[in-house]
N, C-alpha and C positions, 0 to 999 in steps of 0.2 A: 504494500500500500504506500502511496506517495506520502512522505512526511513533510509537515510544515513546521518551521521553527517558531519559537516565541510562545508567549502565554496563550495567544489566540489559537496557535496550532495545537498546543497541549489540550485545550478545551475541546477543539473539534475531534481529536483522536479519542478523548475520553467519551464524548458523546457517541461517536461511532461504535466504540466498544460496548457501551451500554445497550445500544440498539441491537448489535449482533448477539449479545448475551440474552436478549429478551425473546428471540425467535426460537422456534422448535426444531429447525433444521441445523445440522452441523455446517459450519462455515470455516474455511481456513484459506490463507493466502500464502504464496511462495514467491521467492525472488528468482532471479535467473539461474541461481545455483541450486534450485530445487530445495532450498531450506525454508522451513515454515516461519513466517513472520507474524502471523496472527492465528488464533485458535479459540473459537468461541466456546461457551459453556455447553451447548448441545453437542459439539464435537467431542468434548471431554466425556460427556455421559455416554455417547454411542460407542466410542472407541475404548473407554476405560483408561485413557492416557491423560495424566494431569497436564494442564496447560504449560506449566514450567518445564516439564520434560519434553513436550512437543516442540516448543519454540526453539529454533536453531537447528532442529533435527531435519534430516531429509524426509520428505513426505512418505517415501516408500518404506522407511524404517518404522514409521508410525502406523501406517494403514495396512500394510501387507495384503493389499487387495488382489483379487483374482486377475485384474487387468493391468497391474503395475508394470509387468515385464514387457509385454508386447503391445498392449492396446490401451495405454494410459490416455484417458480422456483429456486430462490437463495438458499433456505433451502435444496431443493433436491440436489443441487450441493455440498453444504458444507457437508451435511450428507452422501451423496453417493459417492462424489468425481468425478462425471461425469458432463460434461458441458451440458447445455440445449440450444438447437438451435431452433429458429422459434416457440417458444411458443407464444400464444396470450392471451391477457387479456384486461381489461379496468381499467383505473385509473380515479379518480375524482380530477380535478384540483382545484385551489384556488377559482375559480368562481362557483364551483359546477357543472361544465360541465363534462360529461362522455366522456373520450378520449380513443379510441381504440389504442392499442399498440402491437408491436411485440417485443419479448424479447429474449436475449441470455445471458447466464451466464457462469462464469468460476471461478476457485479457485484462491486465492492469497496466496502465500507462502512467509515466511520470509527467511532470509539468511541461516538458518539452515535446510530449507526444510519443516518446519512445517506449517500447515494451519494457516494463519493469518487473513483470512476473505474471502471475495468474491467480484467479480465485475459483474455488470449487465449493459448491454447496452439495450436501448429501442428506438424504432422508432415510431413516431406518424403516425398512419394510417388514420387520419381523411380525408385527401385529397383522399386517395385510396378509402375509404368508400363512400365519396361523388361522386366520379367518377363512382363507381359501381351503386349507386342509380340512378345517371343521366342516365347511360346506360340502366338500367332496365326500367326506366320511358320512355325513348325514344323508346324502343323496346318492350313495353308491352301494352296490351289492355285488360282491365277488367280481370287481372290475367292470360292472355294468353301471353306467351313470344315468341318472334321470330323476326328475322331480315332478314330471307331468303326471296327471291322474292315471293315464294308461300304464305308466311304468310303476307308479306307486302301488297300483292294484296287483301288478305282477310280482313286485317285491313281497307283498303281503302273503301271497299264496305259495311262493316258492318253498318255504320251509316245510309246509304240509306235503307238497308234492314230493319233496326230497325224502321225507320220512317214509313214504309208501314205496312198495316194490313195483308199482304199476308201470306199464309201458306208456311212454309220453310221445305225442306228436307235436312238433313245433313248426308252425307255418308262419311265413313272413317273406317279404321281398329279399333279394340278395343284398348283403351289406347291413342287415339289421342286427346282427350279433347272435344268430341261432346257436352257433357252437359255444359262445360265451354262456348262454343260458343252460345249455346241456352240461357244460363243465361245472357251472354253479350248482345244478341239481345233484351232480355226482359228488361234489366236494362237501355238500351239506348232508349227504345221505350216510347211512350206516356202512356203505360200500367204499367210503372215501379212502380207506387204506389199501384198496385194491386198484387194478389198472383202469384207466379211462382210455378206450381205444376208438379213435375216429376213423371212419371210412367214407370216402367220397364215392358214392355209388355211380355217379355220372362220369367218373374219370376213366373207368375201365370197361372194356367189352365183356359180354356175358361169360365167355370162357375163362378169362382172367379173374373176373369178379368172383366167380364160383370158387376157384381155388384160393383166392385171397380171403374170402369169408370162412370157408370150411376147411381149408388145408388139403393136403393130399398125402398118400402113402407112397413109399418108394416103389417104382415100377408102374405107377398109375398111367404114365405116358413116357415118351422117349427120354426126355431130359430130367425125369424125376429120379435122381440118384439116391435121395434119402427122404425120409419123412419130413414134412413141413407143417407145423401147426397153423391153422387159420386164425383170423382175427377174433372169432368167437372163442376159440380155445385160449388165446392170449388174454382175453378179457375175463377169464374165469374168476368169479367172485366179485367182479366189478361191473363196469358199464360199457356197452358198445354203442357208439353214436353213428347211425346210418344217415349220413347227409345226402340230400338230393334223392330221396327214396322214390320220388315221383318219376324218375327217369329210368327205373329198372324195367327190364323186359317182362312180359307175361310169364315166361318160363322161370325166371328168377323169383318172381312174385310167389309162385307155387312153392319153391324151396323155402323162402322166408316164412310163408304161412305155416309150413310144417314145423319149422323150428319154434315158432311162437306157440303153436298148439301143443307140441310134444316135448319141448325143451330139450331136444336132442339134435345133434348134427351128424352128418355122414361125410367124412372126408373122401375126396376122390380116390377111388381104388380100394376103399374099405368095404367090408361086408357086414360091419357092425355099426349100429348107431351109438354115438357117444353122448352121454348126458352132459348138459352145460348149465351152470348157474350164472346167468348173465342178465342184467337189466338192459332193456332195449329202449333207446331214445332215438326217434326218427325225426328228420327235418326235411322240409321242401320249400321251394319258392314258387311252387305251382299250386293251383286250386285242386286238391285231390278229390273233393266232392264233385267238381265238374268233370274230372277225369273218370270218375266212377260212372257218371251219367253217360259219358261218351263211350263207355266200354273199354277204356284204355287201362284203367286200374281196377283190380279185383275188389269187389265190395266186401268180401269176407276178410281180406287182408286189411282193408281200410278200417274196419271196425276193430280189428285186432290191435292195430297200432294206435288207434285214436281212443284209448281208454281215458287218458288225460290229455287235454288239448290246450295249447298255448298259441295265441295269435299275436305276433309281434308287429307293432305299428311302424309305418314309414317314419323317417325323420321329419318329413314335412308335416306329419300329423302330431308331432310333439316338439314344436319349435321352441317352447320354453326351456327345453333341455340343451339347446345349442350353446348358450354361454357356459354352462357347466362342462359340457363336452370339450369346448375350446380350452378352458382352464386345465382340464385333465390332460388333453393332448399336448399343450404347451409344457406342462410339468414333465410329461413323458419324454418329449423330444429334447428338452433341456438336459435331462439326465442321460439320454442316449448319446447326444452330440456334444456334451460338455459346454453348452451355451448358457447365457443368462438373459433370454428373451423375457421381457417383463409382462407381455400380454399383447392384445390387439387394440388398435385405436378404435374410437367410436365409429369412424367411417367404415372400417373393416367389419366391425360387429354388425353394423346396419346392412352391409352387403351380405354377410353370412346369414342373417336372420330371414332374408327374403328369397334366398336361393331355393330352387325346387328339390335338389338332391336326388336325382334319379338313382345314384349309387349309394344313397343313405349314409350311415355313419362311416362306412369305408371311404366314401367320397370326401366327406369332411376331413377325415384323417389324412388323405392324400393332399388336400388343399393346404392344411397346416404344415405338413411335411415339406411341400414345395416352398412355402413361405419361409421356412427355416433355412432353406438353401440360400435364399436371396437376402434375408435379414440377418445382419451380423450381431446387433444388440439393440436394446431399447424396445420400442413397440413395433409390431407388424403393421405396416401401412398398406393402403390399396395397391401401390406399385409392386408390392411383394406377392400379391395374389396372382393366380393363373390368369392370363389375358382373357380367356374365354368366360371367366366368371363374371366380370363386371358388366358386360353388355346384357347378360341374362338377368342380373339383378335389377336392371332398369326397366325390364319389360313390364308394361301395365301400370307403371308408376307415373303419376302426373309430372310432366316436365322431363321425364326420362332420368330422374335422379334417384339414388338409393334412399331408402326410408331414413328419416331422422330417428334418434332414440325416442323422442316423444311420440312419433308415429308408431314405432314398434310397441311402446307401452300401451297406446290406444288400441292397437290391433290385438294385443294380448288380453286386455280387459274385455273388449267386445267379444272375442272368441270364447272366453270363459263364461261370460253372461249368456252367449248364444247356446253353448253346450249345456248349461244348467237352466235353460229356458227362463232366464231372468232372476233366478234365485240368488240373491246377493250373498247370503251366508255360505252356500255351497261354492259359488264362484270365488269368494275370498279364500276359502279353504284350498281350492285347487291352485290358486295363485300363491299360496303360502303367506298371505297377509291377513291382518285383522280386518273384520268387516267394516270398522270405522275408517280404516285406511282406504278401503275400497270406495266408500261413499265420498271421502275427501278427494280421491283421484277422479271419480266420476264428475264431481263438481269442477275441479281444476281444469280437466281436459274438455269439459263441455260435452260429455258423452250423452247421446240420446239413448235412453234405456229401452229394453224390449217391451213389446206390448203386453207380456205376461209377467207375473211376479214369481213364477216358479211353483205356485201352489194351486194351479188350476184356474186362477182367476185372471181376467183380463184387466188391464189398467190403461189409462190414457197415456199415449206416447208423449214424452216431454223431455226437454233438455234440462238437466239438473244444474241450474246456475244458482238457484236460491239456496 
């Protein structure tokens, strides 16, 4: 910081120090030798380093930040002359704890206009991170993320389904997490100590699928040099997951029906049936009921596998889960790639909230992963998104612009009220807010309430400004 001599100068520096000590963000300044020249009270609190110890020390000795060696934000500012805003990093405090921080930097110039050093402000994000973890824990279930009514209902019944030995059919579009649900059922079941064996029934032709599922004996065919156990045998005592079961042939359907009825398998080349103790979970992205009507899928097999039925919603049907999923994916890729991405900007969240997601959660994961390739630090911005995403988000939106956060909130409130046919209490519960908060938001946003109040009575449509 530029110093001024004389009594007036001392008064100004003292006033500046008082101002800096009164703010909640850490602030420090360095000279051209990278030695700390000022260090406010919040910086002491966050780092655990006393001001007397910090002053005169090199900043890298005090902060031990994750970006000090190669990506120092302050060095980029001093070398390039441009400020850094919303960079993220971690520092290690005096107790050895890893503290997440958000950084901003700027140049300091002397009275002649020459660069005298730099200033950096940093905010402790520990509470923000803890809140994010708490939110993820509250609305996650065996790596499945969601707070929408459809997902909460699934979370509520999964423990009961897991405790039973019944066969389960999971239906839902590709990318909705059918295998995640199957693994969750297995992990919560009495069979969790035994194998979980997944099989993609659509990936193999009948001849290979049969040997893959049931195994074969040595000599069963030309290349069968030794016995090979099938997936059913490998899953003994545990769970077998038959993914894309709607794509198996009629002949294979007969074999599977026999296994479910008799709980035995016959390896290729064997003359004896082998009993198996395996729970079956099947999944498909096709409408099996329609396939039964068309004569493509056997009705008796359909009812054998559909003892317990789960129908997973598309991501577009549970848009309120998108912010949670984004936070979860950012934490995941930060861990995998060793980055410190803070999150997504408001503009990016608006884009993500209105996208249609034909690929469902898997598509959202791919979008975030691509953004990680382009975003080095700070927040993910619209220019980090795939080029094809932004034009799609503008379709059907007045002016061709992405929705604002206020528009997203309005959309969510109206959607909840529509689903609950105007019942404010149930809509508030779906949104995870108090009913009084819902009424306040209705008034603030000028939302026109539905014609019904959710109790079977009609009411006059009006805008709640009063």
